[in-house]
C-alpha positions as MATLAB code, in Angstrom:
seq = 'MKVEAIGLHAARQVALAAQGFGQKRPDRPTSGHLRRTLDRLQLHQIDSVNVLTRAHYLPAFSRLGGYDRGDLDRLAWGPKRQRKLFEYWAHEASLLPFEIHPLLRWRMAAADRGEAGWTWMRHCATEGRAEAMAILARIRSDGPMSAADFETHKGQSGWWEWSDTKRALEWLFWAGHITTATRRRGFERVYDLPERVLPADVLTLPTPTDGAAHQALIERAAKAHGIATDKELRDYFRQSPAQARPAIAALAEDGILIPVALEGKLHAWLHRDARRPRRIDARALLVPFDPLIWERDRTERLFGFRYRIEIYVPAQKRQYGYYVLPFLLGDRLVARVDLKADRTASTLLVRSIHVESDAPDHTHDASYVELRAMADWLGLAEVRVG';
ca = [
     -28.975   55.773  -34.705;
     -27.451   56.905  -31.446;
     -26.698   60.633  -31.386;
     -23.452   61.660  -29.698;
     -23.771   64.013  -26.739;
     -21.205   66.821  -26.628;
     -20.615   68.990  -23.589;
     -20.295   72.748  -23.846;
     -16.581   72.707  -23.083;
     -15.889   70.302  -25.952;
     -18.211   72.241  -28.255;
     -16.362   75.440  -27.417;
     -13.036   73.800  -28.327;
     -14.457   72.655  -31.669;
     -15.862   76.108  -32.444;
     -12.612   77.877  -31.594;
     -10.510   75.473  -33.664;
     -12.825   75.863  -36.660;
     -12.450   79.638  -36.399;
      -8.661   79.486  -36.440;
      -7.872   79.812  -32.736;
      -6.471   76.312  -32.337;
      -2.985   77.074  -33.568;
      -0.070   79.307  -32.659;
       0.118   82.690  -34.331;
       2.856   82.967  -36.952;
       5.911   85.011  -35.977;
       5.655   86.994  -39.222;
       2.206   86.779  -40.803;
       2.366   86.720  -44.599;
      -0.224   87.258  -47.316;
      -0.456   83.456  -47.486;
      -1.493   83.304  -43.822;
      -4.081   85.988  -44.544;
      -5.474   84.091  -47.544;
      -5.849   80.924  -45.471;
      -7.636   82.859  -42.723;
     -10.015   84.381  -45.263;
     -10.712   80.943  -46.725;
     -11.358   79.544  -43.250;
     -13.804   82.264  -42.195;
     -15.423   82.590  -45.645;
     -16.056   86.295  -45.194;
     -14.986   89.430  -43.358;
     -17.909   91.638  -42.383;
     -17.639   95.320  -43.319;
     -18.753   98.077  -40.962;
     -18.271  101.823  -41.304;
     -17.443  102.552  -37.633;
     -13.786  103.628  -37.417;
     -13.365  104.437  -33.734;
     -10.647  101.766  -33.541;
     -10.035  100.572  -37.109;
     -12.379   99.319  -39.817;
     -14.073   96.104  -38.711;
     -12.943   94.008  -41.688;
      -9.291   94.317  -40.635;
      -9.737   92.912  -37.136;
     -10.711   89.217  -37.499;
      -7.415   88.455  -39.229;
      -5.479   90.354  -36.531;
      -7.296   88.376  -33.816;
      -6.042   85.140  -35.372;
      -2.696   86.106  -36.897;
      -1.402   89.065  -34.926;
       0.308   91.949  -36.682;
      -0.271   91.226  -40.366;
       0.031   93.883  -43.087;
      -3.347   95.554  -43.606;
      -2.121   96.561  -47.049;
      -2.286   92.870  -48.014;
      -6.019   92.854  -47.300;
      -6.488   96.107  -49.206;
      -4.763   94.632  -52.248;
      -6.843   91.446  -52.101;
     -10.044   93.479  -51.837;
      -9.464   96.648  -53.886;
      -6.113   96.318  -55.629;
      -5.401   95.830  -59.338;
      -7.506   93.149  -60.990;
      -4.589   90.698  -61.207;
      -4.061   90.919  -57.415;
      -7.673   90.696  -56.305;
      -9.009   87.624  -54.603;
     -12.040   89.154  -52.835;
     -15.246   90.910  -53.843;
     -17.828   92.911  -51.919;
     -21.399   91.718  -51.571;
     -24.174   91.175  -49.057;
     -23.544   87.840  -47.337;
     -23.924   87.833  -43.544;
     -24.080   91.607  -43.906;
     -21.953   93.754  -46.224;
     -18.881   91.564  -46.565;
     -15.612   90.810  -48.308;
     -15.790   87.319  -49.794;
     -13.449   84.987  -51.712;
     -14.138   84.808  -55.448;
     -15.232   81.165  -55.148;
     -18.403   82.297  -53.374;
     -19.514   84.593  -56.211;
     -21.515   81.904  -58.089;
     -23.090   80.751  -54.818;
     -24.719   84.149  -54.264;
     -26.052   84.768  -57.767;
     -29.471   83.537  -56.644;
     -29.557   86.543  -54.296;
     -28.528   88.873  -57.114;
     -31.281   87.459  -59.322;
     -33.835   87.821  -56.528;
     -32.789   91.451  -56.002;
     -33.110   92.065  -59.736;
     -36.715   90.881  -59.457;
     -37.300   93.041  -56.380;
     -37.470   90.022  -54.065;
     -34.298   90.528  -51.993;
     -32.790   93.397  -50.077;
     -34.658   96.202  -48.379;
     -38.334   96.737  -49.140;
     -37.727   99.948  -51.100;
     -35.668   97.960  -53.609;
     -38.888   96.645  -55.116;
     -39.484  100.143  -56.536;
     -36.005  100.207  -58.115;
     -36.658   96.828  -59.704;
     -40.063   97.834  -61.083;
     -41.399  101.399  -61.410;
     -37.980  102.983  -60.919;
     -36.078  100.532  -63.101;
     -35.633  102.907  -66.047;
     -33.999  105.538  -63.820;
     -31.712  102.925  -62.270;
     -30.716  101.650  -65.690;
     -29.867  105.226  -66.725;
     -27.454  105.396  -63.766;
     -25.972  102.079  -64.852;
     -25.540  103.442  -68.386;
     -23.686  106.446  -67.016;
     -21.253  104.241  -65.115;
     -20.797  102.183  -68.266;
     -19.929  105.260  -70.314;
     -18.097  107.420  -67.743;
     -16.310  104.776  -65.672;
     -16.161  104.190  -61.884;
     -18.390  106.532  -59.861;
     -19.431  107.011  -56.253;
     -22.816  108.277  -55.132;
     -21.251  111.704  -54.576;
     -20.247  111.856  -58.253;
     -23.876  112.105  -59.310;
     -25.228  115.646  -59.213;
     -28.535  114.548  -57.693;
     -26.664  113.176  -54.681;
     -24.784  116.364  -53.801;
     -25.335  117.398  -50.213;
     -26.537  113.975  -49.091;
     -24.793  112.226  -46.222;
     -25.547  109.233  -44.056;
     -27.798  106.267  -44.747;
     -30.798  108.056  -43.240;
     -30.552  110.703  -45.961;
     -30.097  108.396  -48.930;
     -31.106  110.056  -52.173;
     -32.929  108.270  -54.984;
     -29.564  107.992  -56.728;
     -27.941  106.263  -53.767;
     -30.900  103.905  -53.464;
     -30.670  103.034  -57.153;
     -26.941  102.379  -56.812;
     -27.515  100.087  -53.860;
     -30.181   98.168  -55.756;
     -27.869   97.822  -58.762;
     -25.206   96.524  -56.343;
     -27.561   93.984  -54.746;
     -28.718   92.850  -58.191;
     -25.138   92.301  -59.367;
     -25.248   94.916  -62.133;
     -22.393   96.811  -60.460;
     -19.772   96.005  -57.857;
     -17.235   97.871  -55.743;
     -14.256   99.086  -57.757;
     -12.466  100.673  -54.814;
     -12.981  102.659  -51.627;
     -12.168  106.357  -51.417;
     -11.020  108.379  -48.451;
     -13.736  108.134  -45.817;
     -14.442  104.582  -47.013;
     -16.863  105.750  -49.696;
     -17.760  102.973  -52.108;
     -16.909  103.546  -55.785;
     -19.019  101.485  -58.198;
     -18.152   99.983  -61.561;
     -19.262   97.179  -63.883;
     -18.332   93.673  -62.651;
     -16.544   92.878  -65.915;
     -14.200   95.829  -65.380;
     -13.431   94.878  -61.761;
     -13.562   91.098  -61.390;
     -11.414   88.644  -63.372;
     -13.167   87.030  -66.321;
     -12.616   83.539  -64.931;
     -14.716   84.492  -61.892;
     -17.642   85.832  -63.904;
     -17.606   82.789  -66.183;
     -17.767   80.292  -63.319;
     -20.909   78.175  -63.807;
     -23.970   79.326  -61.912;
     -25.287   76.431  -59.795;
     -28.948   75.725  -59.240;
     -30.429   77.519  -56.266;
     -30.557   74.257  -54.331;
     -26.914   73.449  -55.018;
     -25.873   76.973  -54.055;
     -27.733   76.801  -50.737;
     -26.180   73.426  -49.984;
     -22.682   74.738  -50.713;
     -23.241   77.794  -48.507;
     -24.515   75.688  -45.618;
     -21.484   73.410  -45.911;
     -19.150   76.419  -45.840;
     -20.982   77.764  -42.788;
     -20.679   74.368  -41.088;
     -16.910   74.238  -41.703;
     -16.504   77.777  -40.382;
     -18.528   76.972  -37.256;
     -17.304   73.439  -36.611;
     -20.444   72.804  -34.616;
     -23.720   74.699  -34.970;
     -27.488   74.585  -34.777;
     -29.779   74.916  -37.810;
     -30.314   78.597  -37.042;
     -26.595   79.299  -36.765;
     -25.851   77.519  -40.039;
     -28.362   79.526  -42.032;
     -27.452   82.795  -40.263;
     -23.864   82.715  -41.587;
     -24.955   83.658  -45.107;
     -28.441   84.888  -44.168;
     -30.426   82.044  -45.695;
     -34.074   81.501  -44.898;
     -35.354   78.364  -43.138;
     -36.987   77.233  -46.399;
     -33.672   77.605  -48.234;
     -31.546   75.987  -45.530;
     -33.747   73.072  -44.468;
     -33.330   70.869  -47.580;
     -29.634   71.800  -47.812;
     -29.011   70.648  -44.235;
     -30.970   67.442  -44.836;
     -28.944   66.641  -47.970;
     -25.631   67.275  -46.209;
     -26.729   65.083  -43.306;
     -27.709   62.293  -45.690;
     -24.256   62.512  -47.310;
     -22.583   62.279  -43.899;
     -21.060   65.753  -44.139;
     -23.127   66.983  -41.194;
     -23.258   64.702  -38.180;
     -26.127   65.155  -35.695;
     -25.050   65.755  -32.102;
     -26.730   66.819  -28.881;
     -25.236   69.775  -26.998;
     -25.349   69.133  -23.271;
     -27.494   66.134  -24.135;
     -30.505   68.202  -25.222;
     -29.926   70.883  -27.880;
     -29.823   69.496  -31.415;
     -26.802   70.614  -33.415;
     -24.606   69.569  -36.318;
     -20.915   68.692  -36.292;
     -19.017   69.023  -39.568;
     -17.337   65.707  -40.328;
     -13.928   67.406  -40.740;
     -14.154   69.448  -37.537;
     -11.120   69.200  -35.263;
     -11.601   68.271  -31.609;
      -8.570   69.704  -29.810;
      -7.912   68.881  -26.194;
      -6.744   72.400  -25.431;
      -7.079   75.892  -26.886;
      -4.512   78.467  -25.796;
      -5.741   81.635  -27.492;
      -5.336   85.304  -26.697;
      -7.345   87.742  -28.784;
      -9.477   90.867  -28.781;
     -12.605   90.278  -30.864;
     -14.330   92.945  -32.942;
     -18.131   92.991  -32.386;
     -18.580   91.707  -35.968;
     -16.247   88.718  -35.627;
     -17.948   85.505  -36.848;
     -17.006   83.765  -33.600;
     -19.338   86.030  -31.626;
     -21.731   87.773  -34.041;
     -24.556   85.330  -33.222;
     -25.152   86.543  -29.668;
     -27.239   83.572  -28.449;
     -24.485   81.198  -29.577;
     -21.898   83.324  -27.781;
     -23.909   83.213  -24.586;
     -24.482   79.459  -24.815;
     -20.901   78.430  -25.656;
     -19.063   80.932  -23.468;
     -21.570   81.910  -20.782;
     -20.943   85.470  -21.938;
     -23.854   87.806  -22.645;
     -22.666   90.365  -25.171;
     -24.440   93.265  -26.842;
     -22.921   96.100  -28.857;
     -23.847   99.460  -27.330;
     -22.924  101.880  -30.122;
     -26.566  102.856  -30.580;
     -27.337  103.025  -26.853;
     -27.383  106.527  -25.308;
     -24.128  107.134  -23.432;
     -25.761  107.368  -20.016;
     -27.428  103.978  -20.521;
     -24.374  102.018  -21.643;
     -23.247   99.258  -19.347;
     -19.750   98.598  -20.677;
     -18.899  101.294  -23.232;
     -19.169  102.465  -26.840;
     -16.924  100.091  -28.833;
     -16.375   97.086  -26.606;
     -14.268   94.113  -27.680;
     -14.590   90.810  -25.815;
     -11.226   89.407  -24.729;
     -10.586   85.725  -25.454;
      -8.074   84.037  -23.169;
      -7.487   80.309  -23.444;
     -10.890   79.032  -24.492;
     -12.976   81.552  -22.539;
     -14.237   85.097  -22.942;
     -12.920   86.700  -19.782;
     -13.244   90.492  -20.176;
     -14.731   93.403  -22.137;
     -12.428   96.170  -23.311;
     -13.751   99.538  -24.526;
     -11.245  100.897  -27.056;
     -10.590  103.983  -29.132;
      -7.651  104.837  -31.393;
      -6.581  108.436  -30.799;
      -4.558  108.849  -33.976;
      -3.671  112.477  -33.299;
      -2.014  111.537  -30.004;
      -0.769  108.183  -31.374;
      -2.479  106.463  -28.455;
      -4.644  103.411  -28.014;
      -7.153  104.569  -25.408;
      -8.488  101.858  -23.113;
     -11.562  103.572  -21.757;
     -12.468  100.671  -19.486;
     -11.816   97.001  -18.829;
     -14.568   94.908  -17.264;
     -13.263   91.526  -16.125;
     -15.594   88.555  -15.616;
     -15.929   87.404  -12.033;
     -14.409   83.981  -12.766;
     -11.581   85.231  -14.996;
      -8.081   83.870  -14.242;
      -5.677   85.971  -12.201;
      -3.441   86.784  -15.174;
      -6.264   88.321  -17.239;
      -5.064   91.917  -16.813;
      -1.461   91.057  -17.709;
      -2.563   89.026  -20.731;
      -4.920   91.750  -21.929;
      -2.145   94.338  -21.763;
       0.116   92.143  -23.900;
      -2.642   91.985  -26.515;
      -3.354   95.711  -26.270;
       0.329   96.488  -26.797;
       0.373   94.195  -29.832;
      -2.718   95.919  -31.228;
      -1.216   99.374  -30.699;
       1.941   98.324  -32.561;
      -0.151   96.913  -35.420;
      -2.121  100.164  -35.667;
       1.051  102.258  -35.535;
       0.166  103.817  -32.166;
       3.018  104.623  -29.802;
       1.215  104.415  -26.471;
      -1.415  102.395  -24.646;
      -3.281  104.475  -22.093;
      -5.671  102.828  -19.653;
      -8.408  105.084  -18.317;
];
């Protein structure tokens, strides 16, 4: 069978369309637009850094413009009848549509056995299981609790100081014994039993075999990517090569994944429903955890744009800044913008803008339009460029 060769420009168009950048932003984004964006991306990654705004809010803004962040809060942490999302470890800590819950139960079961998650979770699943179950029993009897609500956790702060209680809670979360009920001020996770948080019709969805679950996750990753390599497909939901390989083969045999050659040499897969637009006219600032760019090798290959987040780099060694968002214009990444929301001064601080050498002449003007739109969305009165 002859394998189609796809150039990088065409591949970039496919990837952008699959990620929701192939259509005009709505004039007034609604909760329906938000739901469709969530379904398209499959997940919104959660990150605790709040120098601009929480990371899970930004992918929808990049695609829709000024939507109501309260809509996302209600879908994620609102009353049970309004919820459509749950928290779990997918790509990383993520918000996911309910339909994905059964597809990740294999990971919950593996964590329960001490075979998934961080290495210290093995202790929680074995020698420390009785203590963890006592914490679960307390949540069952007393209701929703955060780590700070347990006396043994008082005075602890930061992941590097996790107490035994916090570790047990995280293992219980990984293993599916508890889930996130809500988030408190400071974005602290509050835990509760799944049956008190998630609708019954979600918990009673049939649990597929591990093989079927892996196949369904790979197909969702392929739709979200449009075009992707084996590594990129399995990275979306953090599946291992052994888990992904037979799933990819089965989807290829069914004609859902079509083999292609990027630039005539790199083997990749095209989802059979992927759109192939002739033109992409996007304008968006992208959070470092956006699924379009979180796989850095893919970003560099498709866009010729080498991107690394420098939050953990000492200030004097940073090349572009602390919280740098790539700027998408048309179908190219043309600049890097280091941003901070100064809420006290009601100002969006633009600490620096680094423009690519081959960026179009209107890059600065276009970036300011997007910065002004972001400031309005965040309720900030001024944009100040430093």
